[in-house]
Predicted model as a PDB file, atoms N, CA, C, CB and O in Angstrom, pLDDT in the B-factor column:
MODEL        1                                                                  
ATOM      1  N   LEU A   1       6.497  -5.897  -3.695  1.00 78.00           N  
ATOM      2  CA  LEU A   1       6.473  -7.341  -3.710  1.00 78.00           C  
ATOM      3  C   LEU A   1       5.086  -7.904  -4.012  1.00 78.00           C  
ATOM      4  CB  LEU A   1       6.960  -7.865  -2.395  1.00 78.00           C  
ATOM      5  O   LEU A   1       4.935  -8.803  -4.839  1.00 78.00           O  
ATOM      6  N   ILE A   2       4.082  -7.364  -3.335  1.00 90.00           N  
ATOM      7  CA  ILE A   2       2.736  -7.903  -3.490  1.00 90.00           C  
ATOM      8  C   ILE A   2       2.191  -7.635  -4.888  1.00 90.00           C  
ATOM      9  CB  ILE A   2       1.803  -7.306  -2.441  1.00 90.00           C  
ATOM     10  O   ILE A   2       1.575  -8.513  -5.491  1.00 90.00           O  
ATOM     11  N   ASP A   3       2.411  -6.433  -5.406  1.00 88.00           N  
ATOM     12  CA  ASP A   3       1.894  -6.086  -6.735  1.00 88.00           C  
ATOM     13  C   ASP A   3       2.378  -7.049  -7.809  1.00 88.00           C  
ATOM     14  CB  ASP A   3       2.301  -4.670  -7.102  1.00 88.00           C  
ATOM     15  O   ASP A   3       1.642  -7.343  -8.751  1.00 88.00           O  
ATOM     16  N   ALA A   4       3.585  -7.535  -7.682  1.00 91.00           N  
ATOM     17  CA  ALA A   4       4.137  -8.461  -8.676  1.00 91.00           C  
ATOM     18  C   ALA A   4       3.463  -9.826  -8.618  1.00 91.00           C  
ATOM     19  CB  ALA A   4       5.637  -8.621  -8.470  1.00 91.00           C  
ATOM     20  O   ALA A   4       3.502 -10.579  -9.592  1.00 91.00           O  
ATOM     21  N   GLU A   5       2.853 -10.149  -7.498  1.00 92.00           N  
ATOM     22  CA  GLU A   5       2.252 -11.471  -7.310  1.00 92.00           C  
ATOM     23  C   GLU A   5       0.746 -11.515  -7.533  1.00 92.00           C  
ATOM     24  CB  GLU A   5       2.548 -11.956  -5.936  1.00 92.00           C  
ATOM     25  O   GLU A   5       0.167 -12.598  -7.620  1.00 92.00           O  
ATOM     26  N   ILE A   6       0.102 -10.347  -7.628  1.00 92.00           N  
ATOM     27  CA  ILE A   6      -1.359 -10.306  -7.747  1.00 92.00           C  
ATOM     28  C   ILE A   6      -1.752  -9.825  -9.142  1.00 92.00           C  
ATOM     29  CB  ILE A   6      -1.977  -9.383  -6.660  1.00 92.00           C  
ATOM     30  O   ILE A   6      -1.238  -8.824  -9.641  1.00 92.00           O  
ATOM     31  N   ASP A   7      -2.659 -10.550  -9.747  1.00 91.00           N  
ATOM     32  CA  ASP A   7      -3.186 -10.186 -11.062  1.00 91.00           C  
ATOM     33  C   ASP A   7      -4.128  -8.994 -10.888  1.00 91.00           C  
ATOM     34  CB  ASP A   7      -3.926 -11.398 -11.737  1.00 91.00           C  
ATOM     35  O   ASP A   7      -5.081  -9.067 -10.112  1.00 91.00           O  
ATOM     36  N   GLU A   8      -3.869  -7.909 -11.599  1.00 90.00           N  
ATOM     37  CA  GLU A   8      -4.701  -6.708 -11.443  1.00 90.00           C  
ATOM     38  C   GLU A   8      -6.141  -6.922 -11.901  1.00 90.00           C  
ATOM     39  CB  GLU A   8      -4.094  -5.558 -12.219  1.00 90.00           C  
ATOM     40  O   GLU A   8      -7.011  -6.106 -11.595  1.00 90.00           O  
ATOM     41  N   GLN A   9      -6.403  -7.999 -12.624  1.00 93.00           N  
ATOM     42  CA  GLN A   9      -7.775  -8.315 -13.014  1.00 93.00           C  
ATOM     43  C   GLN A   9      -8.525  -9.001 -11.866  1.00 93.00           C  
ATOM     44  CB  GLN A   9      -7.781  -9.211 -14.267  1.00 93.00           C  
ATOM     45  O   GLN A   9      -9.754  -9.069 -11.877  1.00 93.00           O  
ATOM     46  N   GLU A  10      -7.781  -9.507 -10.878  1.00 95.00           N  
ATOM     47  CA  GLU A  10      -8.379 -10.207  -9.739  1.00 95.00           C  
ATOM     48  C   GLU A  10      -8.511  -9.320  -8.512  1.00 95.00           C  
ATOM     49  CB  GLU A  10      -7.558 -11.424  -9.393  1.00 95.00           C  
ATOM     50  O   GLU A  10      -9.478  -9.436  -7.759  1.00 95.00           O  
ATOM     51  N   ALA A  11      -7.538  -8.432  -8.307  1.00 96.00           N  
ATOM     52  CA  ALA A  11      -7.531  -7.596  -7.109  1.00 96.00           C  
ATOM     53  C   ALA A  11      -6.754  -6.319  -7.388  1.00 96.00           C  
ATOM     54  CB  ALA A  11      -6.920  -8.354  -5.903  1.00 96.00           C  
ATOM     55  O   ALA A  11      -5.825  -6.295  -8.195  1.00 96.00           O  
ATOM     56  N   ARG A  12      -7.167  -5.240  -6.685  1.00 95.00           N  
ATOM     57  CA  ARG A  12      -6.410  -3.995  -6.820  1.00 95.00           C  
ATOM     58  C   ARG A  12      -6.365  -3.296  -5.476  1.00 95.00           C  
ATOM     59  CB  ARG A  12      -7.033  -3.070  -7.900  1.00 95.00           C  
ATOM     60  O   ARG A  12      -7.333  -3.294  -4.716  1.00 95.00           O  
ATOM     61  N   LEU A  13      -5.219  -2.705  -5.209  1.00 95.00           N  
ATOM     62  CA  LEU A  13      -5.010  -1.996  -3.959  1.00 95.00           C  
ATOM     63  C   LEU A  13      -5.795  -0.685  -3.984  1.00 95.00           C  
ATOM     64  CB  LEU A  13      -3.500  -1.734  -3.718  1.00 95.00           C  
ATOM     65  O   LEU A  13      -5.644   0.124  -4.900  1.00 95.00           O  
ATOM     66  N   LEU A  14      -6.636  -0.487  -2.965  1.00 94.00           N  
ATOM     67  CA  LEU A  14      -7.414   0.744  -2.862  1.00 94.00           C  
ATOM     68  C   LEU A  14      -6.773   1.732  -1.899  1.00 94.00           C  
ATOM     69  CB  LEU A  14      -8.832   0.434  -2.417  1.00 94.00           C  
ATOM     70  O   LEU A  14      -6.796   2.940  -2.133  1.00 94.00           O  
ATOM     71  N   LEU A  15      -6.201   1.216  -0.815  1.00 94.00           N  
ATOM     72  CA  LEU A  15      -5.715   2.091   0.241  1.00 94.00           C  
ATOM     73  C   LEU A  15      -4.611   1.401   1.024  1.00 94.00           C  
ATOM     74  CB  LEU A  15      -6.860   2.503   1.177  1.00 94.00           C  
ATOM     75  O   LEU A  15      -4.694   0.208   1.316  1.00 94.00           O  
ATOM     76  N   GLN A  16      -3.573   2.164   1.361  1.00 94.00           N  
ATOM     77  CA  GLN A  16      -2.525   1.677   2.258  1.00 94.00           C  
ATOM     78  C   GLN A  16      -2.284   2.735   3.316  1.00 94.00           C  
ATOM     79  CB  GLN A  16      -1.207   1.347   1.480  1.00 94.00           C  
ATOM     80  O   GLN A  16      -1.983   3.887   3.002  1.00 94.00           O  
ATOM     81  N   VAL A  17      -2.419   2.336   4.575  1.00 92.00           N  
ATOM     82  CA  VAL A  17      -2.124   3.219   5.698  1.00 92.00           C  
ATOM     83  C   VAL A  17      -1.180   2.449   6.615  1.00 92.00           C  
ATOM     84  CB  VAL A  17      -3.443   3.676   6.458  1.00 92.00           C  
ATOM     85  O   VAL A  17      -1.582   1.496   7.282  1.00 92.00           O  
ATOM     86  N   HIS A  18       0.081   2.876   6.640  1.00 91.00           N  
ATOM     87  CA  HIS A  18       1.123   2.203   7.411  1.00 91.00           C  
ATOM     88  C   HIS A  18       1.175   0.731   7.015  1.00 91.00           C  
ATOM     89  CB  HIS A  18       0.870   2.353   8.937  1.00 91.00           C  
ATOM     90  O   HIS A  18       1.538   0.414   5.882  1.00 91.00           O  
ATOM     91  N   ASP A  19       0.820  -0.175   7.926  1.00 87.00           N  
ATOM     92  CA  ASP A  19       0.906  -1.604   7.627  1.00 87.00           C  
ATOM     93  C   ASP A  19      -0.451  -2.215   7.267  1.00 87.00           C  
ATOM     94  CB  ASP A  19       1.495  -2.339   8.813  1.00 87.00           C  
ATOM     95  O   ASP A  19      -0.590  -3.438   7.242  1.00 87.00           O  
ATOM     96  N   GLU A  20      -1.435  -1.386   6.993  1.00 92.00           N  
ATOM     97  CA  GLU A  20      -2.766  -1.887   6.627  1.00 92.00           C  
ATOM     98  C   GLU A  20      -3.000  -1.682   5.136  1.00 92.00           C  
ATOM     99  CB  GLU A  20      -3.874  -1.177   7.453  1.00 92.00           C  
ATOM    100  O   GLU A  20      -2.801  -0.592   4.601  1.00 92.00           O  
ATOM    101  N   LEU A  21      -3.425  -2.756   4.481  1.00 93.00           N  
ATOM    102  CA  LEU A  21      -3.700  -2.723   3.047  1.00 93.00           C  
ATOM    103  C   LEU A  21      -5.174  -3.033   2.825  1.00 93.00           C  
ATOM    104  CB  LEU A  21      -2.796  -3.733   2.275  1.00 93.00           C  
ATOM    105  O   LEU A  21      -5.709  -3.967   3.422  1.00 93.00           O  
ATOM    106  N   VAL A  22      -5.826  -2.263   1.978  1.00 95.00           N  
ATOM    107  CA  VAL A  22      -7.228  -2.499   1.643  1.00 95.00           C  
ATOM    108  C   VAL A  22      -7.295  -2.786   0.150  1.00 95.00           C  
ATOM    109  CB  VAL A  22      -8.137  -1.272   2.034  1.00 95.00           C  
ATOM    110  O   VAL A  22      -6.925  -1.950  -0.674  1.00 95.00           O  
ATOM    111  N   TYR A  23      -7.771  -3.976  -0.183  1.00 95.00           N  
ATOM    112  CA  TYR A  23      -7.879  -4.407  -1.576  1.00 95.00           C  
ATOM    113  C   TYR A  23      -9.332  -4.579  -1.978  1.00 95.00           C  
ATOM    114  CB  TYR A  23      -7.117  -5.713  -1.797  1.00 95.00           C  
ATOM    115  O   TYR A  23     -10.176  -4.944  -1.161  1.00 95.00           O  
ATOM    116  N   GLU A  24      -9.610  -4.316  -3.224  1.00 95.00           N  
ATOM    117  CA  GLU A  24     -10.885  -4.691  -3.837  1.00 95.00           C  
ATOM    118  C   GLU A  24     -10.578  -5.967  -4.603  1.00 95.00           C  
ATOM    119  CB  GLU A  24     -11.486  -3.535  -4.785  1.00 95.00           C  
ATOM    120  O   GLU A  24      -9.722  -5.981  -5.489  1.00 95.00           O  
ATOM    121  N   VAL A  25     -11.289  -7.051  -4.253  1.00 96.00           N  
ATOM    122  CA  VAL A  25     -10.962  -8.373  -4.792  1.00 96.00           C  
ATOM    123  C   VAL A  25     -12.215  -9.013  -5.379  1.00 96.00           C  
ATOM    124  CB  VAL A  25     -10.351  -9.284  -3.693  1.00 96.00           C  
ATOM    125  O   VAL A  25     -13.292  -8.954  -4.785  1.00 96.00           O  
ATOM    126  N   ARG A  26     -12.065  -9.616  -6.537  1.00 95.00           N  
ATOM    127  CA  ARG A  26     -13.181 -10.368  -7.128  1.00 95.00           C  
ATOM    128  C   ARG A  26     -13.541 -11.517  -6.181  1.00 95.00           C  
ATOM    129  CB  ARG A  26     -12.810 -10.912  -8.565  1.00 95.00           C  
ATOM    130  O   ARG A  26     -12.656 -12.162  -5.618  1.00 95.00           O  
ATOM    131  N   ASP A  27     -14.830 -11.769  -6.009  1.00 94.00           N  
ATOM    132  CA  ASP A  27     -15.295 -12.793  -5.067  1.00 94.00           C  
ATOM    133  C   ASP A  27     -14.596 -14.130  -5.268  1.00 94.00           C  
ATOM    134  CB  ASP A  27     -16.790 -12.981  -5.203  1.00 94.00           C  
ATOM    135  O   ASP A  27     -14.198 -14.772  -4.296  1.00 94.00           O  
ATOM    136  N   GLU A  28     -14.444 -14.550  -6.496  1.00 96.00           N  
ATOM    137  CA  GLU A  28     -13.867 -15.866  -6.760  1.00 96.00           C  
ATOM    138  C   GLU A  28     -12.353 -15.914  -6.542  1.00 96.00           C  
ATOM    139  CB  GLU A  28     -14.183 -16.281  -8.173  1.00 96.00           C  
ATOM    140  O   GLU A  28     -11.751 -16.983  -6.639  1.00 96.00           O  
ATOM    141  N   CYS A  29     -11.740 -14.782  -6.251  1.00 96.00           N  
ATOM    142  CA  CYS A  29     -10.284 -14.712  -6.073  1.00 96.00           C  
ATOM    143  C   CYS A  29      -9.878 -14.408  -4.636  1.00 96.00           C  
ATOM    144  CB  CYS A  29      -9.704 -13.660  -6.991  1.00 96.00           C  
ATOM    145  O   CYS A  29      -8.689 -14.243  -4.360  1.00 96.00           O  
ATOM    146  N   ILE A  30     -10.835 -14.330  -3.715  1.00 96.00           N  
ATOM    147  CA  ILE A  30     -10.527 -13.934  -2.342  1.00 96.00           C  
ATOM    148  C   ILE A  30      -9.535 -14.888  -1.689  1.00 96.00           C  
ATOM    149  CB  ILE A  30     -11.803 -13.871  -1.516  1.00 96.00           C  
ATOM    150  O   ILE A  30      -8.529 -14.435  -1.141  1.00 96.00           O  
ATOM    151  N   ASP A  31      -9.784 -16.182  -1.729  1.00 95.00           N  
ATOM    152  CA  ASP A  31      -8.901 -17.141  -1.062  1.00 95.00           C  
ATOM    153  C   ASP A  31      -7.476 -17.055  -1.597  1.00 95.00           C  
ATOM    154  CB  ASP A  31      -9.436 -18.561  -1.235  1.00 95.00           C  
ATOM    155  O   ASP A  31      -6.521 -17.037  -0.820  1.00 95.00           O  
ATOM    156  N   LYS A  32      -7.330 -17.002  -2.903  1.00 96.00           N  
ATOM    157  CA  LYS A  32      -6.008 -16.927  -3.523  1.00 96.00           C  
ATOM    158  C   LYS A  32      -5.300 -15.634  -3.137  1.00 96.00           C  
ATOM    159  CB  LYS A  32      -6.124 -17.030  -5.048  1.00 96.00           C  
ATOM    160  O   LYS A  32      -4.114 -15.652  -2.808  1.00 96.00           O  
ATOM    161  N   THR A  33      -6.009 -14.524  -3.175  1.00 96.00           N  
ATOM    162  CA  THR A  33      -5.406 -13.228  -2.860  1.00 96.00           C  
ATOM    163  C   THR A  33      -5.011 -13.152  -1.396  1.00 96.00           C  
ATOM    164  CB  THR A  33      -6.368 -12.091  -3.202  1.00 96.00           C  
ATOM    165  O   THR A  33      -3.925 -12.665  -1.081  1.00 96.00           O  
ATOM    166  N   VAL A  34      -5.859 -13.619  -0.496  1.00 96.00           N  
ATOM    167  CA  VAL A  34      -5.546 -13.607   0.935  1.00 96.00           C  
ATOM    168  C   VAL A  34      -4.303 -14.447   1.202  1.00 96.00           C  
ATOM    169  CB  VAL A  34      -6.741 -14.133   1.765  1.00 96.00           C  
ATOM    170  O   VAL A  34      -3.417 -14.022   1.943  1.00 96.00           O  
ATOM    171  N   LYS A  35      -4.230 -15.613   0.616  1.00 96.00           N  
ATOM    172  CA  LYS A  35      -3.069 -16.488   0.818  1.00 96.00           C  
ATOM    173  C   LYS A  35      -1.787 -15.783   0.357  1.00 96.00           C  
ATOM    174  CB  LYS A  35      -3.255 -17.829   0.053  1.00 96.00           C  
ATOM    175  O   LYS A  35      -0.768 -15.837   1.045  1.00 96.00           O  
ATOM    176  N   THR A  36      -1.839 -15.133  -0.786  1.00 96.00           N  
ATOM    177  CA  THR A  36      -0.670 -14.439  -1.327  1.00 96.00           C  
ATOM    178  C   THR A  36      -0.266 -13.264  -0.442  1.00 96.00           C  
ATOM    179  CB  THR A  36      -0.954 -13.949  -2.750  1.00 96.00           C  
ATOM    180  O   THR A  36       0.897 -13.145  -0.058  1.00 96.00           O  
ATOM    181  N   VAL A  37      -1.218 -12.402  -0.119  1.00 95.00           N  
ATOM    182  CA  VAL A  37      -0.907 -11.195   0.658  1.00 95.00           C  
ATOM    183  C   VAL A  37      -0.426 -11.555   2.062  1.00 95.00           C  
ATOM    184  CB  VAL A  37      -2.140 -10.279   0.743  1.00 95.00           C  
ATOM    185  O   VAL A  37       0.580 -11.015   2.522  1.00 95.00           O  
ATOM    186  N   LYS A  38      -1.127 -12.455   2.748  1.00 95.00           N  
ATOM    187  CA  LYS A  38      -0.710 -12.863   4.093  1.00 95.00           C  
ATOM    188  C   LYS A  38       0.674 -13.490   4.065  1.00 95.00           C  
ATOM    189  CB  LYS A  38      -1.720 -13.847   4.695  1.00 95.00           C  
ATOM    190  O   LYS A  38       1.508 -13.203   4.924  1.00 95.00           O  
ATOM    191  N   GLY A  39       0.919 -14.344   3.083  1.00 94.00           N  
ATOM    192  CA  GLY A  39       2.221 -15.003   2.986  1.00 94.00           C  
ATOM    193  C   GLY A  39       3.358 -14.013   2.841  1.00 94.00           C  
ATOM    194  O   GLY A  39       4.400 -14.161   3.479  1.00 94.00           O  
ATOM    195  N   ILE A  40       3.166 -13.014   2.013  1.00 94.00           N  
ATOM    196  CA  ILE A  40       4.210 -12.003   1.809  1.00 94.00           C  
ATOM    197  C   ILE A  40       4.371 -11.134   3.051  1.00 94.00           C  
ATOM    198  CB  ILE A  40       3.882 -11.123   0.588  1.00 94.00           C  
ATOM    199  O   ILE A  40       5.492 -10.885   3.494  1.00 94.00           O  
ATOM    200  N   MET A  41       3.270 -10.678   3.609  1.00 93.00           N  
ATOM    201  CA  MET A  41       3.357  -9.788   4.769  1.00 93.00           C  
ATOM    202  C   MET A  41       3.965 -10.485   5.987  1.00 93.00           C  
ATOM    203  CB  MET A  41       1.975  -9.255   5.120  1.00 93.00           C  
ATOM    204  O   MET A  41       4.692  -9.859   6.757  1.00 93.00           O  
ATOM    205  N   GLU A  42       3.675 -11.762   6.164  1.00 94.00           N  
ATOM    206  CA  GLU A  42       4.187 -12.479   7.327  1.00 94.00           C  
ATOM    207  C   GLU A  42       5.644 -12.913   7.170  1.00 94.00           C  
ATOM    208  CB  GLU A  42       3.330 -13.685   7.593  1.00 94.00           C  
ATOM    209  O   GLU A  42       6.280 -13.300   8.151  1.00 94.00           O  
ATOM    210  N   SER A  43       6.170 -12.854   5.967  1.00 92.00           N  
ATOM    211  CA  SER A  43       7.556 -13.291   5.757  1.00 92.00           C  
ATOM    212  C   SER A  43       8.468 -12.166   5.271  1.00 92.00           C  
ATOM    213  CB  SER A  43       7.590 -14.428   4.760  1.00 92.00           C  
ATOM    214  O   SER A  43       9.576 -12.430   4.804  1.00 92.00           O  
ATOM    215  N   VAL A  44       8.019 -10.928   5.374  1.00 90.00           N  
ATOM    216  CA  VAL A  44       8.790  -9.804   4.850  1.00 90.00           C  
ATOM    217  C   VAL A  44      10.086  -9.570   5.630  1.00 90.00           C  
ATOM    218  CB  VAL A  44       7.945  -8.545   4.876  1.00 90.00           C  
ATOM    219  O   VAL A  44      11.063  -9.088   5.057  1.00 90.00           O  
ATOM    220  N   LEU A  45      10.116  -9.901   6.924  1.00 89.00           N  
ATOM    221  CA  LEU A  45      11.322  -9.764   7.727  1.00 89.00           C  
ATOM    222  C   LEU A  45      11.761 -11.124   8.240  1.00 89.00           C  
ATOM    223  CB  LEU A  45      11.092  -8.796   8.897  1.00 89.00           C  
ATOM    224  O   LEU A  45      10.923 -11.944   8.616  1.00 89.00           O  
ATOM    225  N   PRO A  46      13.056 -11.373   8.261  1.00 88.00           N  
ATOM    226  CA  PRO A  46      13.523 -12.633   8.862  1.00 88.00           C  
ATOM    227  C   PRO A  46      13.283 -12.602  10.371  1.00 88.00           C  
ATOM    228  CB  PRO A  46      15.037 -12.871   8.554  1.00 88.00           C  
ATOM    229  O   PRO A  46      13.292 -11.534  10.982  1.00 88.00           O  
ATOM    230  N   GLN A  47      13.070 -13.777  10.969  1.00 84.00           N  
ATOM    231  CA  GLN A  47      12.796 -13.830  12.412  1.00 84.00           C  
ATOM    232  C   GLN A  47      13.944 -13.274  13.242  1.00 84.00           C  
ATOM    233  CB  GLN A  47      12.513 -15.260  12.837  1.00 84.00           C  
ATOM    234  O   GLN A  47      13.735 -12.851  14.378  1.00 84.00           O  
ATOM    235  N   SER A  48      15.158 -13.269  12.688  1.00 88.00           N  
ATOM    236  CA  SER A  48      16.280 -12.684  13.435  1.00 88.00           C  
ATOM    237  C   SER A  48      16.057 -11.191  13.669  1.00 88.00           C  
ATOM    238  CB  SER A  48      17.608 -12.909  12.682  1.00 88.00           C  
ATOM    239  O   SER A  48      16.521 -10.649  14.672  1.00 88.00           O  
ATOM    240  N   GLU A  49      15.358 -10.525  12.760  1.00 90.00           N  
ATOM    241  CA  GLU A  49      15.083  -9.096  12.925  1.00 90.00           C  
ATOM    242  C   GLU A  49      13.880  -8.829  13.821  1.00 90.00           C  
ATOM    243  CB  GLU A  49      14.856  -8.458  11.575  1.00 90.00           C  
ATOM    244  O   GLU A  49      13.718  -7.722  14.335  1.00 90.00           O  
ATOM    245  N   THR A  50      13.043  -9.836  14.007  1.00 89.00           N  
ATOM    246  CA  THR A  50      11.882  -9.672  14.891  1.00 89.00           C  
ATOM    247  C   THR A  50      12.137 -10.341  16.237  1.00 89.00           C  
ATOM    248  CB  THR A  50      10.611 -10.259  14.237  1.00 89.00           C  
ATOM    249  O   THR A  50      11.220 -10.492  17.045  1.00 89.00           O  
ATOM    250  N   HIS A  51      13.387 -10.743  16.476  1.00 90.00           N  
ATOM    251  CA  HIS A  51      13.799 -11.397  17.724  1.00 90.00           C  
ATOM    252  C   HIS A  51      12.982 -12.656  17.993  1.00 90.00           C  
ATOM    253  CB  HIS A  51      13.661 -10.429  18.902  1.00 90.00           C  
ATOM    254  O   HIS A  51      12.654 -12.966  19.138  1.00 90.00           O  
ATOM    255  N   GLY A  52      12.663 -13.373  16.926  1.00 88.00           N  
ATOM    256  CA  GLY A  52      11.940 -14.628  17.049  1.00 88.00           C  
ATOM    257  C   GLY A  52      10.440 -14.492  17.194  1.00 88.00           C  
ATOM    258  O   GLY A  52       9.734 -15.497  17.280  1.00 88.00           O  
ATOM    259  N   VAL A  53       9.939 -13.264  17.224  1.00 91.00           N  
ATOM    260  CA  VAL A  53       8.495 -13.047  17.360  1.00 91.00           C  
ATOM    261  C   VAL A  53       7.882 -13.069  15.959  1.00 91.00           C  
ATOM    262  CB  VAL A  53       8.181 -11.685  18.099  1.00 91.00           C  
ATOM    263  O   VAL A  53       8.247 -12.250  15.116  1.00 91.00           O  
ATOM    264  N   PRO A  54       6.962 -13.989  15.702  1.00 91.00           N  
ATOM    265  CA  PRO A  54       6.384 -14.067  14.355  1.00 91.00           C  
ATOM    266  C   PRO A  54       5.510 -12.862  14.027  1.00 91.00           C  
ATOM    267  CB  PRO A  54       5.569 -15.338  14.212  1.00 91.00           C  
ATOM    268  O   PRO A  54       4.864 -12.290  14.905  1.00 91.00           O  
ATOM    269  N   ILE A  55       5.499 -12.494  12.778  1.00 92.00           N  
ATOM    270  CA  ILE A  55       4.596 -11.449  12.289  1.00 92.00           C  
ATOM    271  C   ILE A  55       3.302 -12.143  11.881  1.00 92.00           C  
ATOM    272  CB  ILE A  55       5.229 -10.634  11.079  1.00 92.00           C  
ATOM    273  O   ILE A  55       3.326 -13.090  11.094  1.00 92.00           O  
ATOM    274  N   ILE A  56       2.192 -11.684  12.403  1.00 94.00           N  
ATOM    275  CA  ILE A  56       0.892 -12.266  12.088  1.00 94.00           C  
ATOM    276  C   ILE A  56       0.066 -11.217  11.344  1.00 94.00           C  
ATOM    277  CB  ILE A  56       0.155 -12.751  13.387  1.00 94.00           C  
ATOM    278  O   ILE A  56      -0.140 -10.111  11.844  1.00 94.00           O  
ATOM    279  N   ALA A  57      -0.400 -11.569  10.156  1.00 95.00           N  
ATOM    280  CA  ALA A  57      -1.248 -10.673   9.366  1.00 95.00           C  
ATOM    281  C   ALA A  57      -2.687 -11.165   9.462  1.00 95.00           C  
ATOM    282  CB  ALA A  57      -0.776 -10.607   7.872  1.00 95.00           C  
ATOM    283  O   ALA A  57      -2.947 -12.362   9.346  1.00 95.00           O  
ATOM    284  N   GLU A  58      -3.606 -10.254   9.670  1.00 96.00           N  
ATOM    285  CA  GLU A  58      -5.028 -10.584   9.704  1.00 96.00           C  
ATOM    286  C   GLU A  58      -5.636 -10.294   8.343  1.00 96.00           C  
ATOM    287  CB  GLU A  58      -5.763  -9.788  10.815  1.00 96.00           C  
ATOM    288  O   GLU A  58      -5.179  -9.406   7.623  1.00 96.00           O  
ATOM    289  N   ALA A  59      -6.664 -11.046   7.998  1.00 96.00           N  
ATOM    290  CA  ALA A  59      -7.399 -10.779   6.761  1.00 96.00           C  
ATOM    291  C   ALA A  59      -8.888 -10.805   7.075  1.00 96.00           C  
ATOM    292  CB  ALA A  59      -7.042 -11.821   5.646  1.00 96.00           C  
ATOM    293  O   ALA A  59      -9.374 -11.673   7.800  1.00 96.00           O  
ATOM    294  N   LYS A  60      -9.589  -9.847   6.521  1.00 96.00           N  
ATOM    295  CA  LYS A  60     -11.039  -9.768   6.675  1.00 96.00           C  
ATOM    296  C   LYS A  60     -11.636  -9.476   5.308  1.00 96.00           C  
ATOM    297  CB  LYS A  60     -11.449  -8.671   7.721  1.00 96.00           C  
ATOM    298  O   LYS A  60     -10.975  -8.909   4.439  1.00 96.00           O  
ATOM    299  N   ALA A  61     -12.885  -9.865   5.126  1.00 95.00           N  
ATOM    300  CA  ALA A  61     -13.558  -9.612   3.848  1.00 95.00           C  
ATOM    301  C   ALA A  61     -15.015  -9.270   4.104  1.00 95.00           C  
ATOM    302  CB  ALA A  61     -13.445 -10.837   2.904  1.00 95.00           C  
ATOM    303  O   ALA A  61     -15.609  -9.695   5.095  1.00 95.00           O  
ATOM    304  N   GLY A  62     -15.571  -8.499   3.194  1.00 94.00           N  
ATOM    305  CA  GLY A  62     -16.972  -8.144   3.277  1.00 94.00           C  
ATOM    306  C   GLY A  62     -17.319  -7.124   2.218  1.00 94.00           C  
ATOM    307  O   GLY A  62     -16.429  -6.553   1.587  1.00 94.00           O  
ATOM    308  N   PRO A  63     -18.598  -6.889   2.017  1.00 92.00           N  
ATOM    309  CA  PRO A  63     -19.016  -5.931   0.985  1.00 92.00           C  
ATOM    310  C   PRO A  63     -18.712  -4.484   1.349  1.00 92.00           C  
ATOM    311  CB  PRO A  63     -20.493  -6.074   0.724  1.00 92.00           C  
ATOM    312  O   PRO A  63     -18.643  -3.623   0.472  1.00 92.00           O  
ATOM    313  N   ASN A  64     -18.523  -4.206   2.672  1.00 90.00           N  
ATOM    314  CA  ASN A  64     -18.152  -2.862   3.112  1.00 90.00           C  
ATOM    315  C   ASN A  64     -17.464  -2.977   4.470  1.00 90.00           C  
ATOM    316  CB  ASN A  64     -19.407  -1.918   3.190  1.00 90.00           C  
ATOM    317  O   ASN A  64     -17.474  -4.048   5.076  1.00 90.00           O  
ATOM    318  N   TRP A  65     -16.866  -1.884   4.957  1.00 85.00           N  
ATOM    319  CA  TRP A  65     -16.103  -1.915   6.213  1.00 85.00           C  
ATOM    320  C   TRP A  65     -16.960  -2.284   7.402  1.00 85.00           C  
ATOM    321  CB  TRP A  65     -15.456  -0.577   6.462  1.00 85.00           C  
ATOM    322  O   TRP A  65     -16.450  -2.869   8.359  1.00 85.00           O  
ATOM    323  N   GLY A  66     -18.218  -1.972   7.381  1.00 91.00           N  
ATOM    324  CA  GLY A  66     -19.093  -2.258   8.513  1.00 91.00           C  
ATOM    325  C   GLY A  66     -19.461  -3.715   8.657  1.00 91.00           C  
ATOM    326  O   GLY A  66     -19.955  -4.122   9.709  1.00 91.00           O  
ATOM    327  N   THR A  67     -19.237  -4.501   7.643  1.00 95.00           N  
ATOM    328  CA  THR A  67     -19.643  -5.916   7.682  1.00 95.00           C  
ATOM    329  C   THR A  67     -18.484  -6.858   7.419  1.00 95.00           C  
ATOM    330  CB  THR A  67     -20.738  -6.174   6.668  1.00 95.00           C  
ATOM    331  O   THR A  67     -18.694  -7.966   6.926  1.00 95.00           O  
ATOM    332  N   LEU A  68     -17.261  -6.441   7.736  1.00 94.00           N  
ATOM    333  CA  LEU A  68     -16.099  -7.306   7.513  1.00 94.00           C  
ATOM    334  C   LEU A  68     -16.118  -8.493   8.465  1.00 94.00           C  
ATOM    335  CB  LEU A  68     -14.794  -6.512   7.686  1.00 94.00           C  
ATOM    336  O   LEU A  68     -16.485  -8.360   9.632  1.00 94.00           O  
ATOM    337  N   SER A  69     -15.721  -9.653   7.956  1.00 96.00           N  
ATOM    338  CA  SER A  69     -15.613 -10.864   8.757  1.00 96.00           C  
ATOM    339  C   SER A  69     -14.200 -11.411   8.617  1.00 96.00           C  
ATOM    340  CB  SER A  69     -16.670 -11.925   8.326  1.00 96.00           C  
ATOM    341  O   SER A  69     -13.624 -11.367   7.529  1.00 96.00           O  
ATOM    342  N   PRO A  70     -13.628 -11.934   9.722  1.00 96.00           N  
ATOM    343  CA  PRO A  70     -12.293 -12.520   9.638  1.00 96.00           C  
ATOM    344  C   PRO A  70     -12.279 -13.721   8.691  1.00 96.00           C  
ATOM    345  CB  PRO A  70     -11.806 -12.941  11.033  1.00 96.00           C  
ATOM    346  O   PRO A  70     -13.259 -14.457   8.579  1.00 96.00           O  
ATOM    347  N   LEU A  71     -11.162 -13.894   8.024  1.00 92.00           N  
ATOM    348  CA  LEU A  71     -10.993 -15.058   7.133  1.00 92.00           C  
ATOM    349  C   LEU A  71     -10.024 -16.031   7.765  1.00 92.00           C  
ATOM    350  CB  LEU A  71     -10.488 -14.628   5.725  1.00 92.00           C  
ATOM    351  O   LEU A  71      -9.738 -17.080   7.186  1.00 92.00           O  
TER     352      LEU A  71                                                      
ENDMDL                                                                          
END                                                                             
C-alpha cells in the first residue's frame, strides 16, 4: 500500500522489521512522506478489528539513528 503512494524519487524504504519502517527521505519531502506513511499505517485495520483501540504510528527524523527527533 505505502509503495504505491510514495514517489521513489522522494523516499525509499531501507529497512522493515515487523511493524517498524525505516525510510530514507529527501529533506524537502519529509512532511509529505510522514503524512502519507502515518495515514496508511494508522488506518490499515478497521476499528472493529482493534476493538475500538486506535492504532498510533510514531514518526521520527534525523541524519542518523542516534539523533532522531519526534515529528
